[in-house]
C-alpha positions as CSV (number, residue, x, y, z in Angstrom):
1,M,0.2,-0.8,0.0
2,E,1.8,3.3,-1.2
3,T,1.0,6.3,2.2
4,S,2.0,9.4,2.7
5,Q,6.0,9.3,2.3
6,R,7.4,9.4,-0.8
7,Q,7.5,6.3,-3.1
8,T,11.0,5.2,-4.7
9,Y,10.1,4.2,-7.4
10,L,8.2,6.6,-8.6
11,D,11.3,9.2,-8.3
12,W,13.1,6.6,-10.3
13,L,10.5,5.9,-13.5
14,R,10.9,10.0,-12.9
15,I,15.3,9.4,-14.0
16,I,14.3,7.2,-16.6
17,S,12.2,9.0,-18.6
18,I,13.9,11.9,-18.7
19,L,17.7,9.8,-19.4
20,G,15.4,9.4,-22.5
21,V,13.9,13.1,-23.2
22,L,17.9,12.8,-23.7
23,F,18.2,10.5,-25.8
24,F,15.3,11.9,-27.9
25,H,16.4,15.2,-28.4
26,S,20.0,13.9,-29.0
27,A,18.8,12.0,-32.3
28,M,16.4,14.7,-33.4
29,P,19.4,16.5,-35.6
30,Y,19.5,13.4,-37.4
31,V,16.6,12.0,-38.0
32,A,14.3,11.9,-41.2
33,E,10.9,13.6,-42.0
34,D,10.6,15.7,-38.6
35,S,12.0,19.4,-38.4
36,W,14.3,21.0,-35.5
37,H,16.8,23.8,-34.6
38,I,19.3,22.3,-36.4
39,K,19.5,19.6,-38.9
40,N,22.5,17.0,-40.0
41,H,22.6,17.3,-44.1
42,E,22.1,13.7,-43.5
43,T,19.3,11.3,-41.5
44,S,18.7,8.9,-40.9
45,N,15.1,7.1,-41.4
46,L,16.2,4.6,-38.3
47,L,16.5,6.8,-35.8
48,M,13.1,8.3,-37.0
49,E,11.3,5.4,-36.2
50,S,12.7,5.5,-32.4
51,N,11.9,8.8,-31.6
52,H,8.5,8.0,-32.8
53,F,8.3,5.0,-30.2
54,L,10.0,7.2,-28.0
55,H,7.4,9.8,-28.7
56,L,4.0,8.0,-28.1
57,F,5.2,7.5,-24.3
58,R,8.2,9.8,-22.5
59,M,6.3,12.8,-22.5
60,P,2.9,11.0,-20.8
61,L,4.7,9.2,-18.1
62,L,6.9,12.5,-17.4
63,F,3.0,14.2,-16.7
64,F,1.6,10.6,-14.9
65,I,5.1,11.3,-12.6
66,S,3.9,15.0,-12.2
67,G,0.4,14.1,-11.1
68,T,2.4,11.8,-8.4
69,V,4.5,14.6,-7.4
70,S,1.9,17.4,-7.0
71,F,0.1,15.0,-4.5
72,Y,3.0,14.9,-2.3
73,M,3.6,18.7,-2.3
74,M,-0.4,18.7,-1.6
75,Q,0.8,16.9,2.1
76,R,0.8,19.0,5.2
77,R,-0.2,22.6,2.5
78,S,-2.9,25.0,2.0
79,T,-3.7,25.5,-1.2
80,L,-2.6,29.2,-1.3
81,S,0.9,27.5,0.0
82,F,1.0,24.4,-3.1
83,I,0.5,27.6,-5.6
84,G,3.6,29.7,-4.2
85,L,5.4,26.6,-3.8
86,R,5.2,25.5,-7.2
87,F,5.6,29.0,-8.9
88,R,9.2,29.2,-6.9
89,R,9.8,25.2,-8.4
90,L,8.4,26.1,-11.6
91,F,7.7,29.5,-12.9
92,I,11.3,31.2,-11.7
93,P,12.6,28.1,-13.8
94,L,10.4,29.0,-16.8
95,L,11.8,32.4,-16.7
96,V,15.2,31.6,-16.0
97,G,14.7,29.6,-19.1
98,M,13.5,31.7,-21.7
99,F,15.9,34.5,-20.8
100,I,19.3,32.8,-20.2
101,I,18.8,29.1,-21.5
102,V,17.0,29.0,-24.4
103,P,17.9,31.7,-26.3
104,P,22.0,30.4,-27.1
105,Q,19.7,27.8,-28.5
106,I,17.7,30.4,-30.6
107,Y,21.1,31.5,-31.6
108,M,22.8,28.7,-32.2
109,E,19.9,28.3,-35.4
110,R,20.1,31.6,-36.4
111,L,24.4,30.9,-36.9
112,A,23.1,27.5,-39.0
113,N,21.1,29.3,-41.3
114,G,23.4,32.2,-41.7
115,Y,23.5,34.8,-39.0
116,K,26.8,36.7,-39.0
117,G,26.2,38.5,-35.8
118,S,28.0,38.1,-32.6
119,F,25.4,36.5,-29.8
120,L,25.5,40.0,-27.7
121,E,24.9,41.9,-30.9
122,W,21.5,39.4,-31.6
123,Y,21.1,38.5,-27.6
124,P,18.7,42.4,-27.1
125,S,15.9,41.1,-29.7
126,V,14.8,38.5,-27.1
127,F,13.2,41.7,-25.4
128,N,10.7,42.5,-29.0
129,F,9.2,39.7,-26.9
130,V,8.4,38.4,-30.9
131,P,7.5,34.8,-30.4
132,Y,9.6,32.5,-32.1
133,P,10.1,31.1,-35.1
134,K,9.2,35.1,-36.3
135,G,11.3,36.8,-32.9
136,S,13.3,35.9,-30.0
137,L,11.5,34.1,-27.5
138,S,9.9,30.8,-26.9
139,W,10.4,28.4,-24.2
140,H,11.6,25.6,-26.5
141,H,11.7,22.0,-24.8
142,L,10.3,23.8,-21.1
143,W,7.0,23.9,-22.7
144,F,7.3,20.9,-19.7
145,I,7.0,22.8,-17.3
146,A,4.8,26.0,-18.8
147,Y,1.8,23.3,-19.1
148,L,2.6,21.7,-15.7
149,F,2.7,24.8,-13.9
150,L,-1.2,26.0,-15.5
151,Y,-2.1,22.4,-14.2
152,D,-1.3,22.7,-10.7
153,L,-2.5,26.7,-10.9
154,I,-5.8,25.6,-12.4
155,F,-6.7,22.0,-10.3
156,A,-4.6,24.0,-6.9
157,P,-8.6,23.8,-5.4
158,M,-9.5,20.5,-6.8
159,F,-6.5,18.7,-5.1
160,G,-6.6,20.7,-1.9
161,W,-9.8,18.9,-2.0
162,M,-9.6,15.6,-2.8
163,I,-6.3,15.3,-0.3
164,S,-8.9,16.0,2.6
165,P,-11.3,14.1,4.6
166,K,-13.5,15.4,2.9
167,S,-13.1,13.3,-0.1
168,D,-13.3,10.2,2.1
169,G,-16.3,9.4,-0.5
170,F,-14.5,9.7,-3.9
171,K,-12.1,7.9,-2.5
172,G,-13.8,5.2,-1.6
173,K,-15.5,5.3,-4.9
174,L,-12.1,4.9,-6.6
175,A,-10.9,1.9,-4.8
176,S,-13.3,0.5,-6.7
177,L,-11.7,0.9,-10.0
178,A,-8.9,-1.2,-8.4
179,N,-10.7,-4.2,-9.0
180,G,-10.0,-7.0,-11.6
181,K,-8.6,-4.3,-14.8
182,W,-11.1,-1.8,-14.2
183,V,-8.4,0.8,-13.4
184,Y,-8.1,0.9,-17.2
185,L,-10.7,2.8,-17.7
186,L,-9.1,5.5,-16.7
187,M,-7.0,5.0,-20.9
188,L,-11.3,6.5,-22.1
189,P,-11.5,10.5,-22.0
190,G,-7.7,10.1,-23.2
191,V,-7.9,8.1,-26.0
192,I,-11.1,9.4,-26.7
193,W,-9.6,12.9,-27.1
194,Y,-6.9,12.0,-29.0
195,A,-8.9,10.4,-31.6
196,L,-10.8,13.5,-32.2
197,L,-9.3,16.3,-31.2
198,S,-5.1,15.5,-33.1
199,R,-5.8,15.5,-36.7
200,K,-7.1,19.5,-36.6
201,L,-5.3,20.1,-33.6
202,P,-1.4,18.3,-34.1
203,E,0.6,18.9,-31.1
204,T,1.9,22.9,-31.5
205,N,3.6,23.3,-27.5
206,D,2.8,26.6,-27.9
207,L,-0.3,26.7,-25.7
208,V,-2.5,29.3,-27.9
209,H,-2.7,26.5,-30.5
210,D,-2.0,23.5,-28.6
211,G,-5.8,22.3,-27.6
212,C,-6.2,19.3,-28.2
213,Y,-2.3,18.3,-26.8
214,F,-2.9,20.8,-23.7
215,V,-5.9,18.9,-22.4
216,Y,-4.1,15.2,-23.5
217,W,-1.2,15.8,-21.5
218,L,-3.7,17.1,-18.4
219,L,-5.1,13.5,-18.3
220,F,-2.5,11.9,-17.5
221,L,-1.3,14.2,-14.8
222,L,-4.7,13.4,-13.3
223,A,-4.3,10.2,-13.1
224,G,-1.4,9.6,-11.9
225,F,-3.0,12.4,-8.9
226,I,-5.3,9.9,-9.3
227,C,-3.6,6.3,-8.9
228,I,-1.8,7.8,-6.1
229,L,-4.2,9.7,-4.2
230,Q,-5.8,6.3,-3.5
231,P,-3.1,3.1,-3.4
232,K,-5.9,0.7,-3.9
233,L,-5.0,2.0,-7.9
234,M,-1.5,1.4,-7.9
235,D,-1.5,-1.1,-6.7
236,S,-4.2,-2.6,-9.4
237,L,-1.4,-2.1,-12.0
238,D,1.5,-3.4,-10.2
239,R,-1.2,-6.7,-10.4
240,N,-2.2,-5.9,-13.9
241,R,1.7,-4.6,-15.3
242,R,1.4,-7.6,-17.5
243,F,-1.9,-6.5,-18.8
244,A,-1.3,-3.2,-19.7
245,L,2.0,-4.5,-21.1
246,S,0.5,-6.2,-23.7
247,I,-2.2,-3.8,-25.1
248,G,1.0,-1.4,-25.6
249,F,3.0,-3.8,-27.2
250,V,0.1,-5.5,-29.4
251,S,-1.1,-1.9,-30.7
252,L,2.3,-0.9,-31.1
253,V,3.0,-3.6,-32.9
254,I,-0.3,-3.2,-35.3
255,W,-0.1,0.7,-35.5
256,E,4.0,-0.2,-36.6
257,Y,2.4,-2.7,-39.0
258,M,0.0,0.0,-40.7
259,R,2.5,2.7,-41.1
260,W,5.1,0.3,-42.5
261,N,2.8,-1.2,-45.3
262,K,1.5,2.5,-46.0
263,V,-1.9,1.6,-44.9
264,E,-3.3,5.0,-43.3
265,P,-5.8,7.2,-43.7
266,G,-4.8,9.2,-46.8
267,Y,-2.8,6.8,-48.3
268,I,-3.9,4.4,-51.1
269,N,-3.8,1.3,-49.4
270,W,-6.4,2.5,-46.8
271,P,-9.3,0.3,-47.9
272,F,-11.7,2.2,-45.4
273,H,-14.0,4.5,-46.0
274,D,-16.3,5.4,-42.9
275,N,-13.9,7.2,-41.1
276,L,-14.9,5.0,-37.8
277,F,-12.4,3.1,-39.0
278,T,-9.7,6.6,-39.6
279,Y,-10.1,7.3,-35.8
280,A,-10.1,4.0,-34.6
281,F,-6.4,4.1,-36.5
282,I,-5.9,7.1,-34.6
283,A,-7.1,5.5,-31.7
284,L,-4.3,3.4,-32.1
285,Q,-1.0,5.9,-30.9
286,P,-3.1,7.5,-27.3
287,V,-3.7,3.2,-26.7
288,I,0.0,2.4,-27.2
289,A,1.1,5.4,-25.2
290,W,-1.1,4.5,-21.8
291,G,-0.7,0.7,-22.1
292,W,3.0,1.8,-22.1
293,V,2.9,4.2,-19.3
294,L,0.7,2.6,-17.1
295,A,3.2,-1.3,-17.9
296,L,6.0,1.1,-16.7
297,I,4.1,2.3,-13.7
298,G,3.6,-0.7,-12.8
299,Y,6.5,-3.1,-13.4
300,G,8.1,0.3,-11.6
301,K,6.4,0.1,-7.9
302,H,6.8,-4.0,-8.3
303,Y,11.2,-3.5,-8.7
304,L,11.8,-0.2,-8.6
305,N,10.6,0.4,-5.2
306,K,14.2,1.0,-3.9
307,K,16.5,3.0,-2.2
308,H,20.1,3.5,-3.4
309,A,22.9,5.8,-1.9
310,I,22.7,7.9,-4.8
311,L,18.5,8.4,-5.1
312,N,18.6,11.3,-3.9
313,Y,21.7,13.0,-5.9
314,L,19.7,11.7,-9.2
315,N,16.1,12.8,-7.7
316,Q,18.2,16.6,-7.6
317,A,20.5,16.5,-10.3
318,V,17.3,15.3,-13.0
319,Y,15.0,18.6,-12.5
320,P,18.2,20.9,-13.9
321,F,19.3,18.5,-16.0
322,Y,16.2,18.8,-18.0
323,I,16.6,22.8,-17.9
324,L,19.9,21.9,-19.0
325,H,20.3,19.1,-21.4
326,Q,18.6,20.6,-25.0
327,T,20.9,23.5,-25.6
328,V,24.4,21.5,-24.2
329,I,22.9,19.3,-27.3
330,I,22.3,22.7,-30.0
331,L,25.6,23.6,-28.9
332,V,27.8,20.6,-29.9
333,V,25.5,19.8,-32.3
334,Y,26.2,23.0,-34.3
335,Y,29.5,21.9,-34.9
336,I,29.2,17.9,-34.7
337,I,26.9,18.4,-37.9
338,Q,30.2,20.5,-39.7
339,T,32.6,17.2,-39.0
340,Q,33.4,15.5,-42.8
341,N,33.6,12.0,-43.2
342,E,31.8,10.7,-39.8
343,S,28.6,8.3,-39.8
344,I,25.4,9.1,-38.0
345,L,25.5,6.6,-35.4
346,S,28.8,8.0,-34.1
347,K,27.4,11.3,-34.0
348,Y,25.0,10.7,-32.5
349,I,26.7,8.6,-29.9
350,Y,28.9,11.2,-28.9
351,T,25.6,14.1,-29.6
352,V,24.7,12.0,-26.3
353,G,27.9,11.5,-24.5
354,I,29.2,15.0,-24.4
355,T,26.1,16.5,-24.1
356,F,25.3,14.3,-20.5
357,F,28.7,15.0,-18.9
358,V,28.4,18.8,-19.9
359,S,25.1,18.8,-18.6
360,V,25.9,16.7,-15.5
361,L,28.9,19.2,-14.7
362,I,27.2,22.0,-15.1
363,Y,24.8,21.2,-12.8
364,H,27.8,19.7,-9.9
365,L,29.6,22.4,-10.2
366,F,27.6,25.8,-11.0
367,V,24.1,25.1,-9.9
368,R,24.1,22.5,-6.8
369,P,26.4,24.3,-3.9
370,Y,24.4,27.3,-4.4
371,A,21.7,28.8,-3.3
372,I,21.1,31.4,-6.1
373,T,21.7,28.7,-8.6
374,R,19.3,26.3,-6.7
375,F,16.9,29.0,-6.6
376,L,16.5,29.8,-10.1
377,F,16.9,26.2,-11.2
378,G,13.6,25.2,-8.8
379,M,15.4,23.1,-6.5
380,K,14.7,22.8,-2.9
381,P,17.8,25.0,-0.6
382,N,20.6,22.9,0.6
383,D,19.7,21.2,3.8
384,K,21.1,23.1,7.0
385,P,23.0,21.3,9.5
386,K,20.4,21.5,13.1
387,P,21.7,21.7,16.1
388,V,22.2,18.8,18.5
389,I,22.8,19.7,21.9
390,E,25.7,17.4,23.7
391,V,26.0,16.9,27.7
392,E,28.6,16.2,29.3
393,K,29.0,14.7,31.6
394,E,31.6,16.4,34.0
395,D,30.2,19.3,34.1
396,L,26.5,18.7,32.9
397,K,27.1,21.9,30.9
398,P,24.9,21.8,26.9
399,V,27.6,22.7,24.8
400,V,26.0,22.7,20.9
401,A,27.2,21.2,18.3
402,L,26.6,20.8,14.1
403,S,25.4,17.4,13.3
404,A,27.2,16.2,10.0
């Protein structure tokens, strides 16, 4: 059973998710079809396929875990206190990102497209407040932080009610979903929403024109909050983890087979004329996402709920790492793609390795040790040593010492 104490497996899954984002973004300069900020002259269809697969569930998993994080942050806090905490942990790093971390990405893209000026000459254009791509103001990969902040801001009152004794009846009704495989009904709203609207409203990550995905990501966050709110639902995901993986795997095989054989809406090989089949095909993508997310939660709960000495360090590092990593990728890739006679695979491996190395060192040397950088990157303050009273045996006089 879950308790109000944070569960270790969720931290491990969060770390694994961010590593997945590293591999995903490191591949973007080398994948075919998808546009990105900087592209290699030669691209790979195979890397594109692996990125397609990762894209189906990497952000849904992060939003699901973020829902559980919101639950734990609501413990022993009022709604206003929770909002204040999320302002400090999310909104402040978002501003720092938009005015310090992201601008080098846009500048390197401008260089790749022929701009000749220095960074200092270009940087004032950020304060024209013209949105990217026409202008120089963007949150780029930090859209995740912006969306998460808005979700927590909007739903803070509901979260406060859900964790209070006032919602005991609601929590009791949720427990009925833990019987059998009823917990997978949580998939239905997201699957239906995505199938109906994703073609009309494709993903933009700009908030304003992202009506389908703004709600789609939200449903994963709410599912994470609900599942950790009612511990029996997490237990059900643990028991039924093989079932969830089967859903995700079978749906993936069907989807990939149809894609690779161009049996898709809009292609000549698509044999159906009824829109119902088109919606059914589109629905495969959210079914894959939910299947893999719920399977990973179930397997994580079963196998990863173990503490390790390095977990605390990694858990603190993963958020600043996420903020930093894409800027490092673009800075590195700008020079990597200029190399000659190097394979795409070697460039990709080098991109992953250098990005990991540089991002970790920036965190360890310049973010982690200092109070101001910890604040700007949304980290908790350094733990202050607590005074411990020691009593001398001889004179019984109290002596104040610092605990280790």
